[in-house]
GUTIVO-548343 format. One record per residue (C-alpha): residue in one letter; x, y, z. Coordinates in steps of 0.25 Angstrom, whole numbers, plus 5000, padded with zeros to 4 digits. Example, Ala and Ser with C-alpha at 12.3 -4.5 7.8 and 13.67 -1.06 7.14 Angstrom:
% GUTIVO-548343
A504949825031
S505549965029
***
This chain:
% GUTIVO-548343
M476351085027
T475251125018
D474051045020
L473251055007
V474051044995
P473351064981
I473850974969
R474251044957
R475250944951
A475250794952
L476150684947
I475550554944
S476250424940
V475650294944
S475750154940
D474450114946
K473450204939
T472250174948
G471450304950
L472450384941
L471450434931
E470450484941
F471550554949
G472150614937
R470850674932
F470550724946
L471950794946
A471750854932
G470350904937
Q471050974948
G472051044939
V473250964944
E474350944934
I474650794933
L476150744930
S476350604926
T477150504919
G477050384910
G475850294911
T475150384921
A475250504912
R474750424900
A473550364908
L473150504913
R473250564899
E472450454893
A471350494903
G471350634898
I472050684910
L473150794908
V474450754913
K475950804911
D477050714910
V478150724921
S479250734910
E478450864905
H478350914919
T479850894923
G480450924909
F481250794911
P480950674902
E480650534907
I482050454905
L482650314907
D481350244903
G480550324913
R481450294925
V481650444926
K480350534925
T479950584938
L481350594945
V481550734942
P481650864950
Q480350914944
V479550804950
H480250784963
G480450934965
G478950944962
L478650844973
L479650884984
G479651034983
R479051094996
R477951194993
D478151255006
L479651295004
P479851414995
E481251364991
H480651234986
G479651314978
A480851404972
Q481651284968
M480551214962
A480151344954
E481651354950
H481751214944
G480351214938
I479851114948
A478251104949
P477651054962
I476950914961
D475850904972
L475450764970
V476150634966
A475350504962
V476350394960
N476250244962
L477450164959
Y477950074948
P477349934951
F478549874956
E477849774966
A476949724955
T478049704945
V478749624955
A477549544959
G477249514944
G478649444943
A479349544934
G480849534932
F481949614938
E482049724928
D480549744927
C480449754943
I481549864942
E480849944932
N479649944941
I480350014952
D479850154953
I480850264955
G480150394952
G478850354958
P479450334972
A480250454971
M479050544968
I478250474979
R479250504989
S479450644985
A478050674985
A477850604999
K479050685005
N478350815000
H476950775005
A476750905011
H476550954997
V476350834988
V475350714989
V475850584984
L474950464980
T475550324978
E474250234978
P473050244969
A472050264981
Q472750384985
L472350454972
V470950444976
E471250494990
V472050624985
Q470950654974
A469950654985
E470750744994
M471050844982
A469650844978
A469150884992
E470350964997
G470951024985
G472250954988
T472950854997
R473050865012
L474350855020
A473850735028
T473550665015
R474850695008
R475650645021
R474850515021
L475050495006
A476550525008
A476650415019
A475950315009
A476950354998
Y478150325006
A477550195010
R477350164996
T478750194991
A479250115003
A478449994999
Y478850004985
D480350014989
A480149894998
A479549814986
I480749844978
S481849814988
G481149684992
W481149644977
F482549684975
A482949604988
G482249484982
Q482949504968
L484249504976
G483849374984
E483849454997
A482749405006
F483149495017
P483849615012
P484649715021
R483449815021
L482049755020
A480849835016
V479449785018
A478149855014
G476649825016
V475349885011
L474249905021
R473149805019
Q472349825031
G472349905044
L472049815055
R471249845068
Y472449795077
G473549695077
E473649575085
N473049645097
P472149765097
H473249865102
Q474049835090
Q473949905077
A474049825064
A473949825049
F474049725037
Y475049755026
T475249675013
D476649665007
G476249644993
S476649504991
D475249454988
R475449324995
P474049264996
G473549275010
I473049385019
A473649495011
T472949454998
A471649415005
R470249465003
Q469349475015
V468049425010
Q467249445024
G467449465039
K467949565049
E469249645047
L470449555048
S471349575061
Y472849565062
N472749435068
N471749385058
L472749425047
N473949355054
D473149225057
T472549225043
D473949235036
A474449125045
A473249035041
F473349065026
E474849035025
C474648905032
V473548855024
A474348895011
E475348775015
F474348675010
D474048624996
R472748554999
P471548625005
A471948675019
I471348745031
V472148815041
I471548875054
V472448975061
K472249035075
H473249145080
A474149125068
N474348975071
P473648865063
C472648785072
G472148695061
V472648655047
A472148545038
V472248505023
D471148425017
E470448405004
S469448525007
L469448645015
T468348595024
A469048465027
A470348545030
W469448645039
D468848525047
R470248465050
A470948595053
L469848635063
L469948505070
C471448535074
D471048655083
P469648695083
V469748785095
S470848865089
A470148875076
F469048955082
G469249095077
G470449055068
I470849085054
V470548985043
A471348975030
A471148895018
N471948865006
R470748834996
V469548914992
L468548905003
D467148845000
A465848845008
A466148715015
A467448765021
A466848895024
E465748825032
R466748745040
I467648865043
T466548955048
A465948855057
I466948905067
F467349055070
T468449095061
E469149225060
V469749225046
V469649125034
V470649145023
A470749065010
P471149084995
D469649104992
A468249064995
D467049024987
E465749104988
A465048994996
A466249005006
K466149155007
A464649145010
V464949045021
F466049145027
A465049265025
R464149205036
K465349235046
K465449385044
N466649405053
L467449295047
R468549355038
L468749275025
L470049305017
L470249255003
T471649264998
G471549224983
A472649124985
V473549044995
P474949084998
D476148994993
P476848955006
A478148934998
V478249074993
P479349155000
G479049285008
R479449355020
V478849365034
F479149475045
K479149485060
S479349605067
V480349615079
S480749735087
G481549825078
G481349755065
F480749625059
L481149485055
A480949445041
Q480949305035
S480549225023
R479149155024
D479149015029
A478948955015
G479548825019
R478848695017
V479248545019
E478948435010
A478948285012
A480248265004
G480948365013
L480648295026
K481648205033
V481148085041
V481948075053
T481147955061
K481147805059
R479747825054
A479447905042
P478047975041
S476947915033
E476347985021
Q475248045029
E476148085040
M477048155030
A475848235024
D475448275038
L476848315042
L477048405030
F475648465033
A475948485048
F477248555045
R476648645035
V475648685046
C476848695056
K477448805048
H476248895051
V476148865066
K476848955076
S478148895082
N478248805090
A477348725081
I476848585081
V475748535071
Y475048395072
A474348355059
K473648235054
G472948215040
L473448355035
A472748425047
T473348485059
V472848415072
G473648495082
I474548625082
G475448675093
A475948815090
G476848925096
Q477348855108
M478748885114
N479148735113
R478748635103
V478248535114
E477148625118
S476748645104
S476648495102
R475848475114
I474848595111
A474648535097
A474348395103
W473448455113
K472748525102
S472548395094
E471948335107
A470948455109
A470548455094
A470248305095
K469448325108
A468648435101
A468348345089
S467948225098
L469148145092
A469648025100
E471148065099
P471948195097
L472148245083
A473648225084
R473548075085
G474148025072
S474648165068
V475948215063
V476648335070
A477448445064
S478448545071
D478848675066
A480248655071
F481048545077
F480748475090
P481848515099
F481548395108
A480848265107
D479748305116
G478948385106
L478948265097
E478548175108
T477348265111
A476948255097
A477048095097
A476248095110
A475148175103
G475048065092
A475948125081
T476548015072
A477448105063
V478248235065
I478848335056
Q479848435061
P481048515056
G482048445064
G483448505067
S483448495082
M484648455090
R483748345096
D483148295082
N483648155085
E482948155099
V481648195092
I481848095081
A482047985091
A480748025098
A479948025085
D480547885082
A480147835097
A478747885095
G478647825081
L478447955074
A478947995060
M479648125059
V480148215048
F481048335048
T480848455039
G482048535041
M481248655041
R480548725052
H479348815052
F479448915065
R478349015065
H478449105077
***
């Protein structure tokens, strides 16, 4: 393969015209013949840059409302012809096909059209056909042709041409790989949209694409490689966040921050969530973020050290002072005022992420988990129970305050690893048990944590006294509920559905507990 290839003829057709005019002027200054179409040709001409219409070059007019303009042998032969094979050169000469050395194409804005809520026909018309075909042709023949699919690449190739007099093979090969990734992502967006139009949540072939947001130093452990990709959905969170300050985010930081922000989004009133190792260790709702912080921290001050803090309101200086009073890895919120930013700035290593908005927990989406030889896909857990949907199964019904705490605790439970037990009182967690192999142990751990937290705060009795308890799945036996009663819980919320529900209900009645069934579970493995 030839290393250095000079550029004598270029075809440019871009929907995103960032950097177009500067690049066009450079090519013209290098004596490159520029072929173009439509709006790109018009923009170049209006800037005084000499350009030749593709239809003039090919001798074939644009037809079918512009659907066919580059799908002709004069274009694809010019891209695919190998310069190192005499027989290719002879055939190109026989058919009047001139070589094209550079293609700069970015595609019809299909993804933006869909995101803007356009109708079916508008989306169809924004599916580019000629663009992907030219990109793939040029990328296949990258030994002789350079292909550009992103505005930033125009600057890169311009610099190489200015310095070298052409493009190098290593550059062409790298840009070819990027080109195939771009067309693959484009096709993934189209196939995903089509599946949605047909009501297929999980079609026979599922294509998933991502755009590299950040290369990471390592994964969960230093010997693992990792990177952060965005999927284009623009769901408020770590994918939309702007890092205001602090050290580079790690894989674990990103994972934990996502868990914290998705949890805090569950609440309509000011709320604080503290997360450690992807599990909430303190959650509270109150009239202000400062009050919510104090009560969330009370739940488990030991685990909160070095944790992730999420807020669902704009951070102010008072909240920032509270949060920075202990060592915190990351703080994430929709925004922060200038006074709060000044407080956080005193902790130079603390990462402050501002997302611009809070995600809607009811919006559907997909989540994935890798397994050997493939991956699992499911819809996001957008389930939410309300008081009207609960079934009281005990002799005593919950009081108004118990009902509010039950709903709060069950929303927190949704974000705790299974088996999950959450004690809550006054719209704040007072004990959380997560990730145990049986529900009794989770209940015991949560009760023990409430005792430890009370001792740390010099309180007379465990925090769980007078609380309610939530379980992410049914109690298979009465022992888990009896453990909760012994810890001081007065009411229980659980999905129900066990073969021994009657036994569990009887145990609740015997202990004087109120219990409601949700009919919905929230496993999170």
